[in-house]
C-alpha positions as CSV (number, residue, x, y, z in Angstrom):
1,M,-68.8,134.5,-115.3
2,A,-69.2,136.3,-118.6
3,A,-70.3,134.1,-121.4
4,T,-69.2,134.1,-125.0
5,V,-71.4,135.8,-127.6
6,Y,-71.2,136.8,-131.2
7,R,-70.5,140.4,-132.2
8,A,-71.0,141.6,-135.8
9,S,-68.6,144.2,-137.1
10,I,-68.1,145.6,-140.6
11,N,-65.0,145.0,-142.6
12,P,-63.9,148.6,-143.5
13,I,-62.6,147.4,-146.8
14,S,-65.3,145.1,-148.2
15,G,-68.2,146.3,-146.2
16,K,-69.1,142.7,-145.3
17,T,-70.2,141.7,-141.9
18,I,-67.7,139.8,-139.8
19,S,-68.9,137.5,-137.0
20,K,-66.7,137.7,-133.9
21,I,-66.8,136.1,-130.5
22,S,-66.2,138.1,-127.4
23,N,-66.6,137.7,-123.7
24,E,-69.6,139.7,-122.7
25,D,-73.3,138.8,-122.1
26,Q,-74.9,135.7,-120.7
27,T,-76.2,134.4,-124.1
28,G,-74.9,131.1,-125.3
29,S,-75.8,129.2,-122.1
30,K,-79.2,128.1,-123.3
31,F,-77.8,125.7,-125.8
32,V,-75.6,124.1,-123.2
33,K,-78.5,123.7,-120.8
34,S,-80.7,122.3,-123.5
35,S,-78.0,119.7,-124.4
36,L,-77.6,118.6,-120.8
37,K,-81.4,118.5,-120.3
38,T,-81.8,116.2,-123.4
39,S,-79.0,113.9,-122.2
40,G,-80.6,113.6,-118.7
41,K,-84.0,113.0,-120.3
42,W,-82.5,110.2,-122.4
43,R,-81.0,108.5,-119.4
44,Q,-84.3,108.7,-117.5
45,K,-86.2,107.0,-120.4
46,V,-83.7,104.2,-120.6
47,S,-84.1,103.6,-116.8
48,I,-87.9,103.6,-117.1
49,K,-87.9,101.2,-120.1
50,A,-85.5,98.8,-118.3
51,S,-87.9,98.6,-115.3
52,I,-91.0,98.1,-117.6
53,Q,-89.3,95.3,-119.5
54,G,-88.9,93.4,-116.3
55,D,-92.7,93.3,-115.8
56,N,-94.0,90.0,-117.3
57,T,-97.7,91.0,-116.9
58,L,-97.7,93.3,-120.0
59,G,-99.4,92.1,-123.2
60,D,-97.9,91.6,-126.6
61,K,-99.2,94.9,-127.8
62,S,-97.5,96.7,-125.0
63,K,-94.3,94.8,-125.6
64,K,-94.3,95.8,-129.3
65,S,-94.9,99.4,-128.3
66,Q,-92.0,99.2,-125.9
67,A,-89.7,97.8,-128.6
68,L,-90.5,100.7,-130.9
69,E,-89.9,103.2,-128.1
70,L,-86.6,101.5,-127.2
71,Q,-85.5,101.7,-130.9
72,R,-86.4,105.4,-131.0
73,I,-84.4,106.0,-127.8
74,F,-81.4,104.1,-129.2
75,E,-81.5,106.3,-132.4
76,E,-81.7,109.4,-130.2
77,S,-78.5,108.2,-128.4
78,Q,-76.6,108.0,-131.6
79,S,-76.8,111.8,-132.0
80,L,-75.2,112.5,-128.6
81,P,-71.5,113.6,-128.6
82,K,-68.9,110.8,-128.6
83,P,-65.2,110.8,-128.2
84,L,-63.4,111.4,-131.5
85,S,-61.3,108.6,-132.9
86,V,-58.1,109.2,-134.9
87,T,-60.1,108.1,-138.0
88,D,-62.7,110.8,-137.2
89,L,-60.0,113.3,-136.9
90,S,-58.3,112.4,-140.2
91,N,-61.6,112.4,-142.1
92,T,-62.7,115.7,-140.6
93,A,-59.4,117.3,-141.6
94,G,-59.6,116.0,-145.1
95,N,-63.2,115.8,-146.3
96,G,-64.0,119.5,-146.3
97,S,-66.8,119.3,-143.7
98,R,-67.8,122.7,-142.4
99,L,-66.7,122.5,-138.9
100,R,-66.8,125.8,-136.9
101,V,-63.3,126.5,-135.7
102,A,-62.5,129.3,-133.3
103,Y,-59.2,131.3,-133.5
104,Q,-57.9,134.4,-131.8
105,G,-57.7,137.6,-133.9
106,V,-59.5,139.0,-136.9
107,P,-59.7,137.6,-140.5
108,G,-56.2,137.4,-142.0
109,A,-54.5,136.4,-138.8
110,Y,-51.9,133.7,-138.8
111,S,-54.2,131.7,-136.5
112,E,-56.9,131.7,-139.2
113,S,-54.3,130.2,-141.6
114,A,-53.5,127.6,-138.9
115,A,-57.2,126.8,-138.5
116,S,-57.6,126.3,-142.2
117,K,-54.5,124.1,-142.3
118,A,-55.8,122.0,-139.4
119,Y,-59.4,121.7,-140.8
120,P,-59.5,122.5,-144.5
121,N,-62.7,124.3,-145.7
122,C,-63.8,124.9,-142.1
123,E,-65.8,127.9,-141.0
124,A,-63.2,129.9,-139.1
125,V,-64.7,132.0,-136.3
126,P,-62.6,135.0,-135.0
127,C,-62.5,135.6,-131.3
128,E,-61.3,138.7,-129.5
129,Q,-59.2,136.9,-126.9
130,F,-57.8,133.4,-126.2
131,D,-60.3,133.0,-123.3
132,A,-63.2,133.6,-125.7
133,A,-62.0,130.8,-128.0
134,F,-61.9,128.3,-125.1
135,N,-65.4,129.4,-123.9
136,A,-66.8,129.1,-127.4
137,V,-65.9,125.5,-127.6
138,E,-67.1,124.7,-124.1
139,R,-70.5,126.4,-124.8
140,W,-71.0,124.5,-128.1
141,L,-70.8,127.8,-130.1
142,V,-68.0,126.2,-132.2
143,D,-66.7,122.7,-132.7
144,R,-63.0,123.2,-132.3
145,A,-60.4,125.8,-131.4
146,V,-56.9,126.3,-132.9
147,L,-54.6,128.3,-130.7
148,P,-50.9,129.0,-130.6
149,I,-48.8,127.5,-127.9
150,E,-45.2,128.2,-128.8
151,N,-43.0,129.9,-131.4
152,S,-39.5,128.9,-132.5
153,L,-38.2,132.5,-131.9
154,G,-40.5,134.0,-129.3
155,G,-41.0,130.9,-127.1
156,S,-44.1,129.8,-125.2
157,I,-47.5,131.5,-125.1
158,H,-47.9,131.4,-121.4
159,R,-51.5,132.6,-121.4
160,N,-52.6,129.5,-123.3
161,Y,-50.8,127.2,-120.9
162,D,-52.7,128.7,-118.0
163,L,-56.0,128.4,-119.9
164,L,-55.4,124.7,-120.7
165,L,-55.5,124.0,-117.0
166,R,-58.4,126.4,-116.2
167,H,-60.7,124.8,-118.9
168,S,-61.6,121.2,-119.5
169,L,-60.9,121.0,-123.2
170,H,-58.7,118.3,-124.7
171,I,-55.8,118.6,-127.1
172,V,-56.7,116.5,-130.2
173,G,-54.0,117.5,-132.6
174,E,-51.2,120.0,-133.4
175,V,-50.3,122.0,-136.5
176,R,-47.1,123.8,-137.3
177,L,-47.2,127.0,-139.5
178,S,-44.3,128.9,-141.0
179,I,-44.6,132.6,-140.2
180,R,-43.7,134.9,-143.1
181,H,-44.1,138.5,-142.3
182,C,-44.8,141.3,-144.8
183,L,-44.6,145.0,-144.5
184,L,-48.0,146.4,-145.6
185,A,-49.3,149.9,-146.3
186,N,-52.1,151.7,-148.2
187,H,-52.0,152.3,-151.9
188,G,-49.5,154.9,-153.0
189,V,-47.5,154.8,-149.7
190,R,-43.7,154.1,-150.1
191,I,-41.4,152.6,-147.6
192,D,-39.7,156.0,-147.2
193,D,-43.0,157.6,-146.2
194,L,-43.4,155.3,-143.1
195,R,-42.9,156.9,-139.7
196,R,-44.7,154.2,-137.6
197,V,-45.2,150.4,-137.9
198,L,-48.0,148.5,-136.0
199,S,-48.1,144.8,-135.2
200,H,-48.2,142.2,-132.5
201,P,-45.3,142.5,-130.1
202,Q,-43.8,139.2,-131.1
203,A,-44.0,140.1,-134.8
204,L,-42.3,143.4,-134.2
205,A,-39.5,141.6,-132.3
206,Q,-39.1,139.0,-135.1
207,C,-38.6,141.8,-137.6
208,E,-36.3,143.9,-135.4
209,N,-33.4,144.2,-137.9
210,T,-35.5,145.3,-140.8
211,L,-37.5,147.8,-138.7
212,T,-34.3,149.2,-137.2
213,K,-32.9,149.9,-140.6
214,L,-36.0,151.7,-141.6
215,G,-35.8,153.9,-138.5
216,V,-39.5,153.7,-137.8
217,V,-41.4,153.8,-134.4
218,R,-42.8,150.5,-133.4
219,E,-46.3,150.3,-131.8
220,S,-47.8,147.1,-130.4
221,V,-51.4,146.0,-131.0
222,D,-53.3,142.8,-130.2
223,D,-52.7,140.9,-133.4
224,T,-51.0,141.2,-136.8
225,A,-54.2,141.2,-138.9
226,G,-55.7,143.8,-136.5
227,A,-52.8,146.1,-137.3
228,A,-53.5,145.7,-141.1
229,Q,-57.2,146.3,-140.5
230,F,-56.5,149.5,-138.5
231,V,-54.1,151.0,-141.1
232,A,-56.6,150.3,-143.9
233,A,-59.7,151.5,-142.0
234,N,-58.1,154.8,-141.1
235,K,-56.4,155.3,-144.6
236,L,-53.1,156.1,-142.8
237,Q,-50.4,157.4,-145.2
238,D,-47.4,157.3,-142.9
239,V,-48.1,154.1,-141.0
240,G,-47.4,150.5,-142.0
241,A,-48.3,147.1,-140.6
242,V,-46.4,143.9,-140.2
243,A,-48.8,141.1,-141.1
244,S,-49.4,138.2,-143.5
245,K,-49.9,138.3,-147.3
246,G,-53.4,137.1,-146.6
247,A,-54.1,140.2,-144.5
248,A,-52.9,142.4,-147.3
249,K,-55.4,140.8,-149.7
250,I,-58.3,141.0,-147.2
251,Y,-57.8,144.7,-146.3
252,G,-56.7,145.9,-149.7
253,L,-53.1,146.9,-148.7
254,D,-50.0,147.0,-150.8
255,I,-47.1,144.7,-149.9
256,L,-44.0,146.9,-149.6
257,A,-41.6,144.0,-148.6
258,Q,-41.9,140.3,-148.1
259,D,-40.2,137.9,-145.7
260,I,-38.9,140.7,-143.4
261,Q,-38.5,138.4,-140.4
262,D,-34.9,138.2,-139.1
263,D,-34.8,134.4,-139.1
264,S,-36.3,132.4,-141.9
265,D,-36.9,129.5,-139.6
266,N,-39.9,131.1,-137.9
267,V,-42.5,128.5,-137.0
268,T,-45.5,128.6,-134.7
269,R,-47.0,125.5,-133.2
270,F,-50.8,125.5,-132.7
271,L,-52.9,123.2,-130.6
272,M,-56.2,121.8,-131.9
273,L,-58.8,121.7,-129.0
274,A,-62.1,119.9,-128.6
275,R,-64.6,119.0,-126.0
276,E,-63.9,115.3,-126.2
277,P,-60.5,113.5,-126.4
278,I,-59.5,111.4,-129.3
279,I,-58.8,107.7,-128.9
280,P,-55.0,107.4,-129.1
281,G,-53.4,104.8,-131.4
282,T,-50.0,103.3,-132.2
283,D,-50.3,103.3,-136.0
284,R,-48.5,106.7,-136.4
285,P,-46.2,109.0,-134.3
286,F,-48.1,110.4,-131.3
287,K,-47.4,113.1,-128.8
288,T,-48.8,113.3,-125.3
289,S,-49.1,116.5,-123.2
290,I,-49.4,116.4,-119.4
291,V,-49.3,118.8,-116.5
292,F,-48.2,117.8,-112.9
293,S,-47.0,119.3,-109.7
294,L,-44.5,117.9,-107.1
295,E,-43.5,118.2,-103.5
296,E,-40.5,120.4,-102.7
297,G,-37.3,118.5,-102.1
298,P,-33.9,117.6,-103.5
299,G,-34.0,115.6,-106.7
300,V,-37.8,115.5,-106.9
301,L,-37.9,116.9,-110.5
302,F,-35.1,114.6,-111.5
303,K,-37.2,111.6,-110.2
304,A,-40.2,112.9,-112.2
305,L,-38.2,113.1,-115.5
306,A,-36.4,109.9,-114.8
307,V,-39.7,107.9,-115.2
308,F,-39.5,108.8,-118.9
309,A,-35.8,108.4,-119.4
310,M,-35.7,104.9,-117.9
311,R,-38.4,103.9,-120.5
312,Q,-36.6,105.6,-123.4
313,I,-39.4,108.1,-123.9
314,N,-38.2,111.3,-125.4
315,L,-39.4,114.7,-124.0
316,T,-39.9,117.4,-126.5
317,K,-41.0,120.2,-124.2
318,I,-41.0,121.2,-120.5
319,E,-42.5,124.4,-119.2
320,S,-43.0,125.6,-115.6
321,R,-45.8,127.9,-114.5
322,P,-46.6,129.1,-111.0
323,R,-49.7,127.7,-109.4
324,R,-52.2,130.6,-109.4
325,K,-54.2,129.6,-106.3
326,Q,-51.2,128.7,-104.1
327,P,-48.1,130.5,-105.6
328,L,-46.1,130.2,-102.3
329,R,-45.4,127.0,-100.2
330,A,-44.7,127.3,-96.5
331,S,-41.3,126.4,-95.3
332,D,-40.9,123.2,-93.3
333,D,-37.5,124.0,-91.8
334,G,-38.9,125.3,-88.6
335,S,-38.7,129.0,-89.5
336,N,-42.2,129.8,-88.2
337,G,-43.8,128.4,-91.3
338,S,-43.0,131.5,-93.3
339,P,-43.5,131.2,-97.1
340,K,-40.2,130.1,-98.7
341,Y,-40.8,128.2,-102.0
342,F,-42.6,129.1,-105.2
343,D,-45.1,126.4,-106.1
344,Y,-44.9,125.3,-109.7
345,L,-46.8,123.3,-112.3
346,F,-44.8,121.5,-114.9
347,Y,-46.1,121.0,-118.5
348,V,-44.4,118.3,-120.4
349,D,-44.8,116.9,-123.9
350,F,-43.4,113.5,-124.8
351,E,-43.2,111.4,-127.9
352,A,-45.4,108.5,-127.2
353,S,-49.1,107.5,-127.4
354,M,-51.2,106.8,-124.3
355,A,-52.1,103.6,-126.1
356,D,-48.6,102.4,-125.5
357,P,-48.2,100.4,-122.2
358,N,-44.8,102.1,-121.8
359,S,-46.5,105.5,-121.5
360,Q,-49.1,104.1,-119.1
361,N,-46.4,102.7,-116.9
362,A,-44.5,105.9,-116.9
363,L,-47.5,107.9,-115.7
364,R,-48.3,105.3,-113.1
365,H,-44.8,105.7,-111.8
366,L,-45.1,109.5,-111.9
367,K,-48.3,109.3,-109.9
368,E,-46.5,107.7,-107.0
369,F,-44.9,111.0,-106.0
370,A,-46.7,113.7,-108.0
371,T,-49.2,115.8,-106.0
372,F,-51.3,116.5,-109.1
373,L,-51.3,114.9,-112.6
374,R,-53.6,115.5,-115.6
375,V,-53.3,114.3,-119.2
376,L,-54.1,117.2,-121.5
377,G,-54.2,115.1,-124.6
378,S,-52.6,112.3,-126.7
379,Y,-52.7,113.2,-130.4
380,P,-50.9,112.7,-133.8
381,T,-47.7,114.6,-134.2
382,D,-47.4,117.2,-137.0
383,N,-43.8,117.2,-138.3
384,G,-44.5,119.4,-141.4
385,T,-44.5,123.2,-141.9
386,A,-46.3,125.1,-144.5
């Protein structure tokens, strides 16, 4: 499988080098192997020391040497990764520590703004694709990833739901970001000069009324900031971009119009992902995300959702996705076993912490008839938008 590596590119406006992660070579695996090797070495030393301590034939000098060695091993263990607590998460987000946080897109993307909101003063690391961001965290190239999961107008980002199941990362938080689109163009270009407008497909759809009035041709690209970067780099005089105010500043473009989205209530929800889960608490509102599958049959989904309803647990999201490795389920009605049913996974978010016995009982109940169940994360709820 292709690993994740850094690629250096030049910002066409400032001339500065931009680090970017992409899915290409096999570099990056050395660090992971080194970490695993160190961890195994530490465990081996503890085992050896435990057996030596049981030998009463050793002298005082040897015992003193052992004590010093054991202290050194203990200090080594403190540097190994540990699960994040809610306190760790709050301090990380507020004390300006330079965490490396992956996001999809190029500088100026809305995802970069979400990363900065989630982890102020972090070092935001751009990635070409969502897969690259997941891989970057797993391979220890970055500390966290902040990726979109749903938009209030465009709905779910299905690709990231699939990647959550494929990878072993944990959801440790969420952040909501208001999306305010601007129409950008090079210096001296007027709105009347525009013939084409570039942007991400969802951004173009969210500005449909404005773009229809302008009578411009719409062209889709990978991300909003990438559209701004392309227009600036090629000094296009009849092409505009739908992107953020931040992208205009980075790439030296003029803002021809602001807030051109059709609906002012345009909010994207992003997930904060880490290698280790946080320890859930009950001192603040929490949300838990799970994924499960069920047998086919009348009322089975109703039974699954009832485990939450009977405990007064509110569901905030339910999403179904086909199972990639077994999309069809054989019929059991005697029709020669021919495929009949689509086999689905159900992603559910509910308003409760896994530290709450009520949630634990609900999932125990669900396990009784679910064919598969995995907790993706239990994390503090973000009710604000900015």
